[in-house]
C-alpha positions as CSV (number, residue, x, y, z in Angstrom):
1,M,-67.6,-26.7,-78.5
2,F,-65.5,-25.4,-81.4
3,D,-66.9,-23.2,-84.2
4,K,-66.7,-25.9,-86.9
5,L,-68.8,-27.3,-89.7
6,H,-70.1,-30.7,-88.9
7,E,-70.5,-33.8,-91.1
8,E,-73.7,-35.6,-90.8
9,C,-72.7,-39.3,-90.5
10,G,-70.7,-42.3,-91.5
11,V,-71.7,-45.8,-92.8
12,F,-70.2,-49.3,-92.6
13,G,-71.2,-52.6,-93.9
14,I,-69.8,-56.2,-94.1
15,F,-71.1,-59.3,-95.8
16,G,-70.0,-62.9,-95.3
17,H,-68.1,-62.8,-92.1
18,P,-68.9,-64.8,-88.9
19,E,-68.1,-61.8,-86.7
20,A,-70.0,-59.3,-88.8
21,S,-71.6,-57.3,-85.9
22,N,-68.4,-57.2,-83.8
23,L,-66.5,-55.9,-86.8
24,S,-69.2,-53.4,-87.6
25,Y,-68.8,-52.1,-84.0
26,L,-65.0,-51.6,-84.6
27,G,-65.7,-50.0,-88.0
28,L,-68.1,-47.5,-86.4
29,Y,-65.5,-46.9,-83.7
30,A,-63.0,-45.8,-86.4
31,L,-65.7,-43.6,-87.9
32,Q,-66.8,-42.0,-84.7
33,H,-65.4,-38.6,-85.8
34,R,-68.1,-38.4,-88.4
35,G,-70.9,-38.4,-85.9
36,Q,-71.2,-38.5,-82.1
37,E,-74.9,-38.2,-81.5
38,S,-76.2,-41.7,-82.1
39,C,-75.3,-45.0,-83.7
40,G,-76.7,-48.4,-84.6
41,I,-76.1,-51.8,-86.2
42,V,-78.4,-54.1,-88.1
43,A,-77.3,-57.7,-88.6
44,S,-78.6,-60.6,-90.7
45,D,-78.4,-64.3,-89.9
46,G,-79.7,-65.2,-93.4
47,T,-83.3,-65.4,-92.4
48,R,-84.1,-62.2,-90.4
49,L,-82.7,-58.8,-89.5
50,R,-82.0,-57.7,-85.9
51,A,-81.1,-54.2,-84.8
52,H,-79.6,-52.3,-81.9
53,R,-79.6,-48.5,-81.9
54,G,-79.1,-45.8,-79.3
55,M,-78.2,-42.2,-78.5
56,G,-74.6,-41.6,-77.6
57,L,-71.1,-42.7,-78.6
58,V,-70.4,-46.2,-80.1
59,A,-68.6,-47.5,-76.9
60,D,-71.6,-46.4,-74.8
61,V,-74.4,-47.7,-77.0
62,F,-72.7,-51.1,-77.3
63,R,-71.4,-51.3,-73.8
64,D,-73.2,-54.6,-73.0
65,E,-71.5,-57.6,-74.6
66,D,-74.8,-59.5,-74.8
67,I,-75.8,-57.1,-77.5
68,F,-73.5,-58.9,-80.0
69,S,-74.9,-62.3,-79.2
70,R,-78.3,-61.0,-80.2
71,L,-76.9,-59.5,-83.4
72,S,-75.8,-62.8,-84.8
73,G,-75.2,-63.5,-88.4
74,R,-72.6,-63.1,-91.1
75,S,-73.7,-59.7,-92.5
76,A,-74.3,-56.3,-90.9
77,I,-74.4,-52.6,-91.6
78,G,-73.8,-49.7,-89.2
79,H,-74.2,-46.0,-88.9
80,V,-72.9,-43.1,-86.8
81,R,-74.8,-39.8,-86.9
82,Y,-74.2,-36.2,-86.1
83,S,-77.1,-34.2,-84.7
84,T,-78.5,-32.0,-87.5
85,A,-81.0,-29.2,-87.2
86,G,-84.1,-30.4,-85.5
87,G,-83.2,-34.1,-85.8
88,S,-81.8,-35.1,-82.4
89,D,-84.2,-37.9,-81.5
90,I,-84.0,-41.7,-81.0
91,K,-86.6,-42.1,-83.8
92,N,-84.0,-40.8,-86.3
93,V,-81.2,-43.2,-85.3
94,Q,-80.0,-45.3,-88.2
95,P,-79.8,-47.8,-89.8
96,I,-83.5,-47.5,-90.5
97,M,-85.1,-51.0,-90.7
98,V,-88.5,-51.9,-92.0
99,D,-90.6,-54.9,-93.0
100,Y,-92.5,-54.7,-96.3
101,L,-94.1,-57.0,-98.9
102,R,-90.8,-58.3,-100.2
103,G,-89.2,-59.0,-96.7
104,S,-87.1,-56.9,-94.5
105,I,-84.6,-54.2,-95.4
106,A,-82.3,-51.8,-93.5
107,V,-80.5,-48.7,-94.9
108,A,-77.8,-46.4,-93.6
109,H,-77.2,-43.0,-95.3
110,N,-74.5,-40.5,-95.4
111,G,-75.5,-37.2,-97.1
112,N,-78.6,-35.1,-97.6
113,L,-81.4,-35.3,-100.2
114,V,-82.2,-31.8,-101.5
115,N,-85.7,-32.8,-102.7
116,A,-86.6,-35.0,-99.8
117,Q,-89.3,-32.7,-98.6
118,E,-91.0,-32.5,-102.0
119,I,-91.1,-36.3,-102.3
120,R,-92.3,-36.6,-98.7
121,N,-95.2,-34.2,-99.4
122,E,-96.2,-36.2,-102.4
123,L,-96.1,-39.5,-100.5
124,E,-98.1,-38.1,-97.6
125,L,-100.8,-36.9,-100.1
126,T,-101.2,-40.5,-101.3
127,G,-101.5,-41.9,-97.8
128,S,-97.9,-42.6,-96.6
129,I,-97.2,-42.3,-92.9
130,F,-93.7,-41.3,-91.7
131,S,-92.3,-42.3,-88.3
132,T,-89.2,-40.2,-88.5
133,T,-88.1,-36.8,-89.7
134,S,-85.1,-38.3,-91.5
135,D,-84.8,-37.8,-95.3
136,T,-83.6,-41.4,-95.4
137,E,-87.1,-42.7,-94.7
138,V,-88.2,-41.2,-98.0
139,I,-85.9,-43.8,-99.7
140,V,-87.6,-46.6,-97.8
141,H,-91.1,-45.5,-98.8
142,L,-90.1,-45.3,-102.5
143,L,-88.4,-48.7,-102.3
144,A,-91.6,-50.3,-100.9
145,R,-93.6,-48.8,-103.7
146,S,-91.3,-49.9,-106.5
147,Q,-92.7,-52.6,-108.9
148,A,-89.3,-53.5,-110.3
149,D,-88.4,-57.2,-110.1
150,S,-84.9,-57.3,-108.7
151,L,-83.4,-55.4,-105.7
152,P,-80.8,-53.6,-107.9
153,D,-83.5,-52.5,-110.3
154,R,-85.7,-51.2,-107.5
155,I,-82.9,-49.3,-105.9
156,G,-81.7,-47.9,-109.3
157,Q,-85.3,-46.9,-110.1
158,I,-86.0,-45.0,-107.0
159,L,-82.7,-43.2,-107.0
160,Q,-83.6,-41.7,-110.4
161,D,-86.1,-39.5,-108.5
162,I,-83.7,-38.5,-105.8
163,R,-81.4,-35.5,-105.9
164,G,-78.6,-34.6,-103.6
165,A,-75.7,-36.3,-101.8
166,Y,-75.9,-39.9,-100.7
167,S,-73.6,-42.8,-99.9
168,L,-76.0,-45.6,-99.0
169,V,-75.7,-49.1,-97.6
170,F,-78.7,-51.5,-97.8
171,L,-79.0,-54.8,-96.1
172,T,-81.7,-57.5,-96.6
173,E,-81.7,-61.0,-95.2
174,T,-79.4,-62.3,-98.0
175,R,-77.9,-59.3,-99.8
176,M,-76.0,-56.1,-99.2
177,V,-76.0,-53.2,-101.6
178,A,-73.8,-50.1,-101.5
179,V,-74.4,-47.1,-103.8
180,R,-72.9,-43.7,-104.3
181,D,-74.6,-40.7,-105.9
182,P,-73.6,-39.7,-109.4
183,N,-71.7,-36.6,-108.2
184,G,-69.8,-38.6,-105.6
185,F,-70.2,-35.9,-102.9
186,R,-69.6,-38.3,-100.0
187,P,-66.8,-40.9,-99.9
188,L,-67.5,-44.7,-99.9
189,V,-64.8,-47.4,-100.2
190,L,-64.7,-51.1,-100.8
191,G,-62.5,-53.7,-99.1
192,R,-62.0,-57.5,-98.3
193,L,-61.5,-59.3,-95.1
194,D,-61.1,-63.1,-95.0
195,G,-63.2,-63.5,-98.1
196,A,-65.9,-61.1,-96.8
197,Y,-66.6,-57.8,-98.6
198,V,-66.5,-54.6,-96.5
199,V,-67.7,-51.1,-97.3
200,A,-67.1,-47.9,-95.3
201,S,-67.2,-44.1,-95.5
202,E,-63.4,-44.0,-95.0
203,S,-60.5,-46.4,-95.3
204,C,-59.4,-45.9,-91.7
205,A,-62.2,-48.3,-90.7
206,F,-60.4,-51.0,-92.8
207,D,-57.1,-50.3,-91.1
208,L,-58.6,-51.1,-87.6
209,I,-60.1,-54.4,-88.6
210,E,-57.1,-55.2,-90.9
211,A,-59.2,-55.4,-94.1
212,E,-57.6,-55.0,-97.5
213,F,-58.5,-51.8,-99.3
214,I,-59.6,-52.6,-102.8
215,R,-60.8,-49.3,-104.3
216,E,-63.3,-46.5,-104.0
217,I,-66.9,-47.2,-105.0
218,E,-67.2,-44.9,-108.0
219,P,-69.6,-42.0,-108.2
220,G,-72.9,-43.3,-109.6
221,E,-71.9,-47.0,-109.0
222,M,-74.0,-49.6,-107.2
223,V,-72.4,-52.7,-105.8
224,L,-74.5,-55.8,-105.0
225,I,-73.0,-58.4,-102.7
226,D,-74.5,-61.8,-102.0
227,K,-73.5,-65.4,-101.7
228,D,-72.4,-65.5,-105.3
229,G,-70.0,-62.6,-104.9
230,M,-70.0,-59.0,-106.0
231,K,-71.6,-57.4,-109.0
232,S,-71.2,-53.8,-110.1
233,Y,-74.0,-51.6,-111.8
234,H,-74.1,-48.1,-113.1
235,P,-77.8,-47.1,-113.2
236,F,-77.3,-43.4,-113.7
237,G,-76.5,-41.2,-116.6
238,K,-73.0,-39.8,-116.9
239,V,-72.2,-36.9,-114.5
240,N,-68.8,-35.3,-113.9
241,P,-68.0,-36.1,-110.3
242,T,-68.0,-33.2,-107.7
243,P,-66.7,-34.8,-104.4
244,C,-66.8,-32.5,-101.4
245,I,-63.5,-30.7,-100.8
246,F,-64.3,-30.3,-97.1
247,E,-63.6,-34.0,-96.6
248,H,-60.0,-33.2,-97.3
249,I,-60.0,-29.9,-95.4
250,Y,-61.6,-31.1,-92.1
251,F,-64.1,-34.1,-92.0
252,A,-62.1,-37.1,-92.9
253,R,-59.4,-38.6,-90.6
254,P,-55.9,-37.7,-91.7
255,D,-55.0,-41.4,-92.0
256,S,-57.8,-42.1,-94.5
257,V,-57.5,-42.3,-98.3
258,V,-60.3,-40.2,-99.7
259,F,-61.0,-39.5,-103.3
260,G,-57.8,-41.2,-104.3
261,R,-55.4,-39.4,-102.0
262,Q,-54.2,-39.7,-98.4
263,V,-55.9,-36.9,-96.4
264,Y,-52.8,-36.2,-94.4
265,G,-50.7,-35.4,-97.5
266,V,-53.4,-33.2,-98.9
267,R,-53.6,-31.2,-95.7
268,K,-49.9,-30.7,-95.6
269,E,-50.0,-29.5,-99.2
270,F,-52.7,-27.0,-98.2
271,G,-50.2,-25.7,-95.6
272,R,-47.4,-25.5,-98.1
273,M,-49.5,-23.6,-100.6
274,L,-50.7,-21.3,-97.8
275,A,-47.1,-20.4,-97.0
276,R,-46.4,-19.5,-100.6
277,E,-49.5,-17.3,-100.8
278,H,-49.3,-15.7,-97.3
279,A,-45.7,-15.6,-96.2
280,V,-44.9,-13.6,-93.0
281,A,-41.8,-13.0,-90.8
282,A,-42.4,-15.1,-87.6
283,D,-40.6,-17.1,-85.0
284,V,-42.9,-20.1,-84.6
285,V,-45.8,-21.9,-86.4
286,I,-48.5,-23.5,-84.1
287,P,-51.6,-25.3,-85.1
288,I,-55.1,-25.2,-83.5
289,P,-55.3,-28.9,-82.7
290,D,-56.2,-31.3,-84.0
291,S,-57.4,-30.4,-87.4
292,G,-54.8,-27.7,-88.0
293,V,-51.8,-29.9,-87.4
294,P,-51.0,-31.3,-90.9
295,A,-51.4,-27.9,-92.6
296,A,-49.2,-26.3,-89.9
297,I,-46.5,-28.9,-90.6
298,G,-46.7,-28.1,-94.3
299,Y,-46.6,-24.3,-93.6
300,A,-43.5,-24.8,-91.4
301,E,-41.7,-26.9,-93.9
302,E,-42.4,-24.5,-96.8
303,S,-41.6,-21.4,-94.8
304,G,-38.7,-22.6,-92.8
305,I,-40.3,-21.3,-89.6
306,P,-40.1,-23.9,-86.7
307,F,-43.2,-25.9,-85.9
308,Q,-44.2,-26.2,-82.3
309,L,-47.2,-27.4,-80.3
310,G,-48.2,-24.1,-78.7
311,L,-51.7,-25.2,-77.8
312,I,-52.4,-28.4,-76.0
313,R,-55.8,-30.0,-76.4
314,N,-57.7,-31.8,-73.6
315,H,-59.0,-34.9,-75.4
316,Y,-61.1,-36.0,-72.4
317,V,-63.8,-33.4,-72.5
318,G,-67.3,-34.6,-73.1
319,R,-69.9,-32.9,-75.3
320,T,-71.4,-31.1,-72.3
321,F,-70.0,-29.5,-69.3
322,I,-71.1,-27.3,-66.3
323,E,-69.6,-23.8,-66.2
324,P,-68.8,-22.5,-62.7
325,Q,-70.9,-19.7,-61.3
326,Q,-67.8,-17.5,-61.0
327,S,-67.2,-16.5,-64.6
328,I,-64.0,-17.7,-66.3
329,R,-63.1,-15.8,-69.4
330,H,-63.3,-17.9,-72.6
331,F,-64.3,-20.9,-70.4
332,G,-65.6,-23.0,-73.4
333,V,-62.3,-22.7,-75.2
334,K,-60.0,-22.9,-72.2
335,I,-61.6,-26.2,-71.1
336,K,-60.5,-27.7,-74.5
337,L,-57.2,-25.9,-75.2
338,N,-54.4,-24.5,-73.1
339,P,-51.4,-22.4,-74.4
340,V,-47.8,-23.4,-73.8
341,R,-46.3,-20.1,-72.6
342,E,-42.7,-21.2,-73.2
343,V,-43.5,-21.7,-76.9
344,I,-45.5,-18.5,-77.3
345,E,-44.2,-15.8,-74.9
346,G,-42.4,-13.0,-76.7
347,K,-42.7,-14.7,-80.1
348,R,-44.2,-13.7,-83.5
349,V,-46.6,-16.6,-83.9
350,V,-48.3,-18.0,-87.0
351,V,-51.5,-19.8,-86.0
352,I,-52.8,-22.3,-88.5
353,D,-56.4,-23.6,-88.6
354,D,-58.6,-25.2,-91.3
355,S,-61.5,-22.8,-91.3
356,I,-63.3,-19.9,-89.7
357,V,-67.1,-20.2,-89.5
358,R,-68.7,-17.6,-87.3
359,G,-65.4,-16.3,-85.9
360,T,-66.4,-16.5,-82.3
361,T,-64.1,-19.3,-81.3
362,A,-61.1,-17.9,-83.3
363,R,-61.5,-14.6,-81.4
364,K,-61.3,-16.3,-78.0
365,I,-58.3,-18.4,-79.0
366,I,-56.4,-15.4,-80.3
367,K,-57.1,-13.5,-77.1
368,M,-55.9,-16.5,-75.1
369,I,-52.7,-16.8,-77.1
370,R,-52.0,-13.0,-76.7
371,A,-52.6,-13.4,-73.0
372,A,-49.9,-16.0,-73.0
373,G,-47.4,-13.4,-74.1
374,A,-47.4,-13.6,-77.9
375,K,-45.7,-10.6,-79.5
376,E,-47.5,-10.9,-82.8
377,I,-50.3,-13.2,-84.0
378,H,-50.6,-14.0,-87.7
379,V,-53.6,-16.3,-88.5
380,R,-53.5,-18.5,-91.6
381,I,-56.5,-20.5,-92.7
382,S,-55.9,-23.6,-94.9
383,S,-59.1,-23.1,-96.9
384,P,-60.9,-20.2,-98.6
385,P,-63.5,-18.0,-96.7
386,T,-66.6,-20.1,-96.0
387,S,-69.4,-17.8,-97.3
388,F,-72.2,-20.1,-98.3
389,P,-74.2,-22.9,-96.6
390,C,-73.9,-26.5,-97.7
391,Y,-77.0,-28.5,-98.8
392,Y,-75.2,-31.8,-99.3
393,G,-74.9,-33.4,-95.9
394,I,-73.0,-30.8,-93.8
395,D,-74.6,-29.0,-90.9
396,T,-73.8,-25.4,-91.7
397,P,-75.2,-22.2,-90.3
398,T,-77.4,-19.9,-92.4
399,R,-75.5,-17.6,-94.7
400,K,-75.9,-14.5,-92.4
401,E,-74.2,-16.4,-89.6
402,L,-71.1,-17.1,-91.7
403,I,-68.8,-14.3,-91.0
404,S,-67.1,-14.2,-94.4
405,S,-70.4,-13.8,-96.2
406,S,-70.8,-10.3,-94.9
407,H,-67.3,-9.2,-93.8
408,T,-64.1,-8.5,-95.7
409,I,-60.9,-10.4,-94.7
410,E,-59.6,-7.2,-93.0
411,E,-62.9,-6.8,-91.0
412,I,-62.6,-10.5,-89.9
413,N,-59.0,-9.8,-88.9
414,R,-60.0,-6.9,-86.7
415,Y,-62.9,-8.9,-85.2
416,I,-60.8,-11.9,-84.2
417,T,-58.0,-9.5,-83.0
418,S,-55.1,-11.0,-84.9
419,D,-52.3,-8.9,-86.4
420,T,-52.8,-10.3,-89.9
421,L,-55.1,-12.9,-91.5
422,G,-54.7,-14.9,-94.7
423,Y,-56.9,-17.5,-96.3
424,L,-55.8,-20.1,-98.9
425,S,-57.1,-19.2,-102.3
426,R,-59.6,-21.3,-104.2
427,E,-57.1,-21.8,-106.9
428,G,-54.4,-22.8,-104.4
429,M,-56.8,-25.2,-102.7
430,R,-57.7,-26.9,-106.0
431,E,-54.1,-27.2,-107.1
432,A,-53.0,-28.6,-103.7
433,A,-55.9,-31.1,-103.6
434,G,-55.8,-32.3,-107.2
435,M,-58.2,-35.1,-108.4
436,P,-56.3,-38.2,-109.6
437,G,-58.4,-40.4,-111.7
438,S,-61.3,-37.9,-111.6
439,K,-62.4,-38.5,-115.2
440,G,-63.0,-34.9,-115.9
441,G,-64.6,-34.0,-112.5
442,H,-63.8,-31.3,-110.0
443,F,-64.4,-30.8,-106.3
444,C,-67.6,-29.3,-105.0
445,D,-66.6,-26.0,-103.3
446,A,-70.0,-24.5,-103.0
447,C,-69.4,-23.4,-99.5
448,F,-66.7,-21.1,-100.9
449,S,-67.9,-20.3,-104.3
450,G,-71.7,-20.4,-104.1
451,F,-71.8,-22.7,-107.1
452,Y,-74.1,-25.7,-106.3
453,P,-73.6,-28.7,-108.6
454,V,-77.1,-30.1,-107.8
455,K,-79.9,-27.7,-107.7
456,F,-82.2,-27.5,-104.7
457,P,-85.6,-25.9,-104.0
458,R,-85.8,-22.1,-104.0
459,L,-85.2,-20.8,-100.5
460,K,-86.1,-17.6,-98.7
461,A,-83.2,-15.2,-98.1
462,D,-80.9,-16.3,-95.3
463,S,-82.7,-19.6,-94.9
464,Q,-81.1,-23.1,-94.6
465,L,-82.4,-26.2,-96.3
466,G,-83.5,-28.6,-93.6
467,L,-81.2,-31.4,-92.7
468,F,-83.6,-34.1,-91.6
């Protein structure tokens, strides 16, 4: 409904707890913002794996309480998925679970493998048959072919051939393995609950189940958990980390700790930096909810301009709706947002949002605010212009669809009909985000800079690498 970039998915895993599947459900519930298309849980009772997967939100797919009695056992992994290009189908719902020579294994994946199609082509030439269009299935095929003796060795071996972004959680009958790619594009955190180990895409999942946050799983680290406890491996060569900056800008929940920092505080700092770089005389600062709220608070605090909720969001709108036959201007936006005329009318308004992708939604929102009586509208964006597609697990349009790839800031300003438009600079963004404990790394900002830390196959002009 909004013109936003979308994250592909979120993962959760717990080992050694009598209510593993129930807690996985709650963990996925907390991670629902990372994917709303489909979800699933695979549980182990120590001798076999059982799965339940479906299309829809977590609360809908797991509506029947009897599901959890079938997902018995002390270990489980779960997954929430966002619909990526061409991949909205029940066959692609994760975790993927297979039986092979060494037993059963399930895997949940957050990210995108840039060389998945190349590997898939090679496997199909040698007789492999795929049942999904998910790049994650490539991992399963490689794992089944590995001749290494131990599970960590097999996983470490196959991941040497894989390039891209991945935070993975594996589950066998007796073990759980969590691994993060050497660049650390996607977050993955480790916790404890009543003696059980827990892993998740974000720490907000730990807060809901009251698990103790231990630490981030490091870029390039593999963690094996079994009845004997936890072991850590580092099967990859040294790479300077390049975690995705958009986790801090938009994807992660504000109450999560991501890449060593509380997301809420980073977004407020983006707003403060934005106020320093793009000051303007105004009467009120309003966010485009919900993602623009922390940055708007930071902008208001730094500028001294009062913060107000000038747009109210309807949180009860589903993913689809029926538009009435009689045309209502800007219906898609109006069903989600409504201006507060008392806050806006006759005022010089600073409107804060996290990004502009195509510009279509921003244009409708600005016109709606102006219709509510705003005297002036000054748009401020708490990230740089998004000019390049992402190939590391974010569903982005092709470059020609990204408005800032072909238009200047002043041209975008005229298109969205605001009085002025200002973006946070790349330098200001990096300074505000910081990287505590980064060990020489820096954020991946390829969507702003066009610099891609991991190379991908050569593409035709204006094409997008398939997100399977």
